[in-house]
N, C-alpha and C positions, 0 to 999 in steps of 0.2 A: 516276361520282359520282351517288349517290342523293339525292333531296331528302326531308327530313322533311316530314310533313304540317303544314300551317299551322294553328296554334292561334289561333282567332278571338279569344281572350281576350288574346293577347300583342300588344303594340303593333308595328307594322310598323318594320323597320330603317330608320333615317333616316341618310343619309350625303350629305356634300357633298364635291366634289373641287375643287382649284385648282391652279394652276401658275404659274410665273413663270421667266423666262430661257428659254434656248435651248441645244440640243446638249448638250455635257457639263456646262454650267453651268445646267441647268435643275433647278429644284426642284419636287417634286410633294408635294401634301398631299392626306390623306384624312381627314376628320373624321367620326366615328360618335358619334351620340348613344345613351348607354347609360343609359336612364331620365332621371335628372336630371343626369347627369355626361356627360363628353365623352372620347373616345379620339381622338388625332390621330396620324397617321404623317407624318413629313417625310423624303422619300427623294430622292436626287438624285445627280448626277454620273454616272459610267460603271458603278457597281456598287451597286445598292440593297441594303441590310442594315440590321441594328440595331447601331448603335454606342454608343447611350446611351438610357436611358429617365429621365423625370422625372415625378413626380406632384406637382401643386400643389393647396393647399386654400386657399380664401378665408378671409380673417380681417380684423378691423378694423386699419387701419394703426396701427402703433407710434407714429408721429409725429403723426398726427391721426385720432382714433378716428372721425371722421365719413366718413372715406374708407376704401374697400376695398382691401386689399392682399393678399398671399398669401404662404404658405410652402411650401417645395419640398423634396422628397427625390430624390437622383439615384443612378442606377446606371450605371455606364460600363463597357464591354468593355475589358479591358487593352490598352493601346496605341491606343485610339480618341480622338478629340478632340471628339465631339459632345456632351459633357456640358454645356457652357455653353450651346449652342443649344438643346438640349431643355429645360433649366432656364428659359431666358428666355422661350421661347415658352409653356411650361406656367403660368409665373408671370403673364405678360400676360393669357392666356386666362382663368385662373381668377379673378384680379381683375376682368377686364371683364365676365365672364359669370356670376360669383357661384356657381360649381359647382366640384366637383373635376374636374381634367383631368390626363389622363396623356399624355405626348408621347414617341414612340419616333422616334429620329431616325438616319439613316444616309446621310450624303453622302460619296462617294468620287471623287476624281479623281487618277489616278495622276500622280505628279511634279508636283502643283498648285503654282502660283506664288502668291505673296502676293496678287496681284491676282485669281487665280482664286478663292481662298478668300474674299476680300472679295465678289466677286461672287455667291458661293453664299451667303454670309450676308445680303446685301443681298436677294436673291431670297427667302430664308427669312423675312426680317423683312417684306417686302411681302405674302407669303402669309399670315402670322400676322395682320397688320393687316386684311386683307381677310377672313379667317375670323372675326375679332372682330366685324366689322361685320356680316357675314351671320347671325351667331348672337347676335343682340341678346336680352337677357333678355326672358322671357315677361311679360306684365303681372302686377302684383301680385295674389295670390290664386289664380294658376293652379296647376296641379298639378305642371309642370315649371319648372325654373329657366331653361332656354334654349329657344329656338324655332328651328325651322328652316322 
């Protein structure tokens, strides 16, 4: 693989990684800042893949316009069940960070029990909460919505 020359005018790639759980119930996240927006992958179990993607955009809450909420669109691979996970994480991060967030999720455990699924979802939730805390909004007037 060859590397392209670095363009000094381009901002450096900013990425954070996090993980929760162990063995086949481990969930790993990788968040990449794309200008003022964020792309997150959630992978876990025994076979990493893309089962669903969700894109969320912040907006004023419909119930209380002084609060930030988000709206999301989801694409799911036929037969996969990661759509609600990708959607919930994208909504949480977009509302918390005030930026557009895309989440690609793929968690697979062969013959997973209901307890296995619950453990994977708890691990994903824990990682999402920690990502939101680490990617706090930048101060008002800054060029970016999120900080790393």
